[in-house]
C-alpha positions as CSV (number, residue, x, y, z in Angstrom):
1,M,160.1,-39.1,57.9
2,R,162.4,-36.5,56.5
3,L,166.2,-37.2,56.8
4,I,169.5,-36.7,55.1
5,V,171.2,-39.7,53.5
6,Q,174.6,-40.4,55.1
7,S,175.8,-43.3,53.0
8,I,174.5,-46.1,50.7
9,D,175.2,-49.8,50.3
10,K,173.9,-50.5,46.8
11,K,174.7,-54.2,46.9
12,K,172.5,-54.6,50.0
13,K,170.0,-52.1,48.8
14,I,170.4,-50.1,52.0
15,F,170.8,-46.4,52.8
16,Y,171.8,-45.0,56.2
17,C,170.5,-41.9,57.9
18,I,170.8,-40.4,61.4
19,L,167.5,-40.9,63.3
20,N,167.3,-39.9,67.0
21,Q,171.0,-39.5,67.1
22,R,171.5,-43.1,65.9
23,R,172.8,-44.3,62.5
24,E,169.8,-46.4,61.1
25,A,169.6,-48.6,58.1
26,F,166.7,-48.3,55.6
27,Y,166.1,-51.2,53.2
28,L,164.6,-50.9,49.6
29,S,162.7,-53.7,48.0
30,N,163.7,-54.9,44.6
31,K,161.0,-52.7,43.0
32,L,162.0,-49.6,44.9
33,A,165.7,-50.3,44.5
34,K,165.3,-50.4,40.7
35,V,163.8,-46.9,40.6
36,F,165.5,-45.1,43.5
37,L,169.0,-46.5,44.0
38,P,170.3,-44.7,40.9
39,I,169.3,-41.3,42.3
40,L,170.1,-41.8,45.9
41,E,173.5,-40.4,47.1
42,P,175.0,-39.1,50.3
43,Y,173.7,-35.7,51.5
44,V,170.5,-36.0,49.6
45,L,167.3,-35.0,51.4
46,V,164.7,-37.9,51.4
47,D,161.1,-37.8,52.7
48,F,159.8,-41.3,52.9
49,E,157.6,-43.8,54.8
50,V,158.7,-47.0,56.5
51,G,157.1,-50.1,58.0
52,E,156.3,-50.0,61.7
53,K,158.9,-52.5,62.7
54,K,162.5,-53.3,61.9
55,I,163.2,-56.5,60.0
56,K,166.2,-58.7,60.1
57,K,168.5,-58.9,57.0
58,Q,170.8,-61.8,56.9
59,G,174.3,-61.7,55.3
60,K,177.9,-61.9,56.6
61,T,176.5,-59.8,59.4
62,T,173.0,-59.5,60.6
63,T,171.5,-56.1,60.1
64,F,168.2,-54.7,61.5
65,V,166.6,-52.4,59.0
66,Y,163.5,-50.3,58.5
67,P,161.7,-51.4,55.3
68,V,160.9,-48.4,53.1
69,T,157.3,-48.5,51.8
70,Y,157.5,-45.5,49.5
71,F,159.2,-42.1,48.9
72,N,157.4,-38.8,49.0
73,Y,160.2,-36.4,47.9
74,I,163.9,-36.6,47.1
75,E,166.0,-33.4,46.7
76,K,169.7,-32.8,46.0
77,L,170.7,-29.9,48.3
78,N,173.7,-28.3,46.7
79,P,172.8,-27.2,44.1
80,K,169.1,-27.6,44.9
81,I,167.6,-30.1,42.4
82,V,164.3,-31.9,42.9
83,L,165.0,-35.6,42.0
84,Y,161.6,-37.0,42.8
85,D,158.2,-35.5,43.9
86,L,155.3,-37.9,44.4
87,N,152.8,-35.1,44.5
88,T,153.9,-33.8,41.2
89,L,153.7,-37.2,39.7
90,R,150.1,-37.5,41.0
91,K,149.2,-34.2,39.5
92,D,150.7,-35.3,36.2
93,M,148.7,-38.5,36.3
94,K,145.5,-36.5,36.8
95,R,146.4,-34.1,34.1
96,V,146.9,-37.0,31.6
97,L,143.5,-38.6,32.5
98,D,141.7,-35.2,32.2
99,Q,142.8,-34.8,28.6
100,Y,140.8,-37.8,27.3
101,E,137.3,-37.3,26.0
102,Y,136.0,-40.9,26.0
103,F,136.6,-44.1,28.0
104,L,135.6,-47.6,27.2
105,F,135.4,-49.7,30.4
106,L,135.9,-53.3,29.3
107,D,135.9,-56.7,30.9
108,C,136.3,-60.2,29.4
109,E,135.6,-63.7,30.7
110,M,137.7,-66.5,29.3
111,T,137.5,-70.3,29.2
112,M,139.6,-72.2,31.7
113,P,141.7,-75.4,31.4
114,G,139.8,-78.5,32.1
115,Y,140.5,-80.8,35.0
116,K,142.3,-83.2,32.7
117,K,145.8,-82.3,31.6
118,G,146.3,-81.4,27.9
119,K,146.8,-78.5,25.5
120,F,144.7,-75.5,26.3
121,I,144.0,-72.3,24.5
122,P,142.0,-69.6,26.4
123,E,139.2,-68.0,24.5
124,I,137.0,-65.0,25.3
125,I,133.5,-66.3,25.8
126,Q,131.9,-63.2,27.4
127,V,132.5,-59.4,27.0
128,G,131.0,-56.4,28.8
129,Y,131.7,-52.8,28.0
130,I,130.5,-49.4,29.0
131,L,131.4,-46.4,26.7
132,A,131.2,-43.1,28.5
133,D,132.4,-39.6,27.9
134,K,134.6,-37.6,30.3
135,Y,131.5,-36.2,32.0
136,K,130.4,-39.7,33.0
137,N,127.6,-39.8,30.4
138,V,127.1,-43.4,29.3
139,I,126.9,-43.8,25.5
140,L,126.9,-47.5,25.1
141,D,126.2,-50.3,27.6
142,E,126.7,-53.9,26.3
143,G,127.3,-57.4,27.5
144,Y,127.0,-60.8,25.7
145,Y,128.4,-64.2,25.3
146,I,130.8,-65.1,22.5
147,K,131.0,-68.5,20.8
148,P,134.4,-70.2,21.2
149,L,136.2,-71.8,18.3
150,D,136.6,-74.9,20.4
151,E,133.2,-76.1,21.6
152,E,134.9,-78.4,24.1
153,S,136.4,-75.4,26.0
154,I,133.0,-74.9,27.7
155,N,134.2,-77.6,30.2
156,K,133.0,-78.3,33.7
157,R,135.6,-76.1,35.3
158,T,134.7,-73.1,33.1
159,V,130.9,-73.6,33.7
160,K,131.5,-73.8,37.5
161,F,133.8,-70.8,37.7
162,L,131.6,-68.5,35.6
163,N,128.3,-70.0,37.0
164,L,127.4,-70.5,33.4
165,D,123.9,-71.5,32.2
166,V,125.0,-73.7,29.3
167,E,121.6,-73.7,27.6
168,K,121.4,-69.9,27.8
169,F,125.0,-69.6,26.5
170,N,124.3,-71.9,23.5
171,N,121.2,-69.9,22.6
172,E,122.6,-66.4,23.0
173,A,126.3,-66.6,22.2
174,K,127.4,-64.4,19.2
175,D,130.2,-64.9,16.8
176,Y,133.5,-63.3,17.7
177,H,133.4,-61.1,14.6
178,V,130.4,-59.3,16.1
179,F,132.5,-58.1,19.0
180,Y,135.5,-57.4,16.7
181,E,133.4,-55.2,14.4
182,E,131.8,-53.3,17.4
183,L,135.2,-52.7,18.9
184,S,136.5,-51.5,15.6
185,S,133.5,-49.1,15.2
186,I,133.9,-47.7,18.7
187,I,137.6,-47.1,18.2
188,N,137.2,-45.4,14.9
189,K,134.4,-43.1,16.0
190,Y,135.4,-42.2,19.6
191,Q,139.1,-43.1,20.0
192,P,138.5,-44.0,23.6
193,K,141.0,-45.0,26.2
194,I,140.2,-48.6,27.1
195,V,140.0,-49.0,30.9
196,V,140.7,-52.5,32.3
197,W,141.5,-53.9,35.7
198,G,144.8,-55.7,35.4
199,K,146.6,-57.2,32.5
200,N,144.4,-60.3,31.8
201,D,141.9,-58.6,29.6
202,V,144.6,-57.0,27.4
203,Q,146.3,-60.3,27.0
204,A,143.0,-62.1,26.2
205,I,142.1,-59.5,23.5
206,N,145.6,-59.6,22.0
207,Y,145.4,-63.3,21.8
208,S,141.9,-63.3,20.3
209,Y,143.2,-61.4,17.3
210,H,145.7,-64.2,16.6
211,L,143.2,-67.0,17.3
212,H,140.5,-65.6,15.0
213,E,143.1,-64.4,12.4
214,K,142.1,-60.7,12.7
215,E,144.2,-57.6,12.3
216,P,144.9,-56.1,15.8
217,L,142.6,-53.1,16.7
218,T,144.4,-52.2,19.8
219,Y,147.9,-51.7,21.1
220,A,149.5,-51.0,24.5
221,H,148.9,-47.2,24.3
222,H,145.1,-47.7,23.9
223,F,144.7,-49.2,27.4
224,I,144.6,-47.8,30.9
225,D,145.3,-50.4,33.6
226,L,143.3,-49.1,36.5
227,L,144.9,-51.5,38.9
228,K,148.4,-50.2,38.0
229,L,147.2,-46.7,38.4
230,H,146.0,-47.5,41.9
231,K,149.3,-49.2,42.8
232,D,151.3,-46.3,41.5
233,Y,149.1,-43.6,43.0
234,F,148.8,-45.1,46.4
235,N,152.2,-46.8,46.5
236,L,150.8,-50.3,46.9
237,S,153.2,-53.2,46.8
238,N,150.5,-55.8,46.3
239,D,147.6,-56.1,43.9
240,I,144.1,-55.3,45.1
241,K,140.9,-56.8,43.9
242,L,138.4,-54.7,41.9
243,F,135.5,-55.3,44.3
244,D,137.7,-54.5,47.3
245,A,138.5,-51.1,45.7
246,Y,134.8,-50.6,45.1
247,K,134.0,-51.3,48.7
248,T,136.6,-48.9,49.9
249,Y,135.5,-46.0,47.7
250,Y,131.7,-46.5,48.3
251,G,131.9,-47.4,52.0
252,V,130.4,-50.9,51.5
253,T,130.8,-53.0,54.6
254,E,129.0,-56.2,53.6
255,Q,130.7,-59.0,51.7
256,L,130.7,-58.5,47.9
257,N,131.3,-61.7,45.9
258,Q,132.5,-61.1,42.3
259,E,130.0,-62.8,39.9
260,H,132.5,-63.2,37.1
261,N,130.0,-61.5,34.8
262,A,131.7,-59.3,32.2
263,R,129.1,-56.6,32.0
264,T,128.8,-56.3,35.9
265,D,132.6,-56.1,36.1
266,A,132.7,-53.4,33.4
267,I,130.2,-51.4,35.4
268,V,132.2,-51.7,38.6
269,T,135.3,-50.8,36.8
270,K,133.6,-47.6,35.7
271,D,132.4,-46.9,39.2
272,V,135.9,-47.4,40.6
273,F,137.4,-45.1,37.9
274,D,134.9,-42.4,38.6
275,A,135.6,-42.6,42.4
276,F,139.3,-42.6,41.7
277,L,139.0,-39.3,39.7
278,I,137.0,-37.7,42.5
279,H,139.6,-38.8,45.0
280,M,142.4,-37.3,42.8
281,S,140.6,-34.0,42.4
282,E,140.1,-33.7,46.2
283,S,143.5,-34.9,47.4
284,V,146.1,-33.7,44.8
285,E,147.5,-30.3,45.8
286,K,146.7,-27.6,43.2
């Protein structure tokens, strides 16, 4: 809907507009309030989406409000100043992604705490990665197990969650320094953006440097969190699962169960990223 703001109650995170000749209240979640309350003011034009039903907000007085799901556009009318434009942000997002030459799609599997309580330090025990250029050509495709420092970390819970063949793991697992040197070589040669789904893999890699007493190879600016990109682009309030995103893009109707295999997850991350770029190209206004 496209309305003019009449007044704002910043304490309650509510702004008021005239809708169908009635004064209606529109409520901002904490996340939206943090971003948009500072730029909202009376007589500002707002284009936004709301939930289908009003919700009840309790306080000294009960107020029925429309929950705002996201803003499309905010403009100050006199003088005319565009304060927020979602389509411009989406075009900027695409422009940023288009400038990179190489992408490293990376996934890690970690050990899990055992069923007994006690000190636990998560370790990377499997990595999978796909290195590709901006034209989707695959340059490297790898996946293997990594030996943990603590052998007891391959506990029953970790084995069950990852469906781990312990004998195969023990025979094939490589030392951590193999992954470290490969990652170092890739970064030095290609300077890729490292694409992950969520924060867990970034945290695991950062912690692995400390655990194995290695100099960090990566910092925050090296990573692209594809989950966060989706939440920002599509204005999602909740996280979505990687395989659910894959099903949506590729029209898969049957149930897909995540195998918790690092190489498989890295491949799916690349597939989702490729589909996301296509969607951006087709939907973002030129």
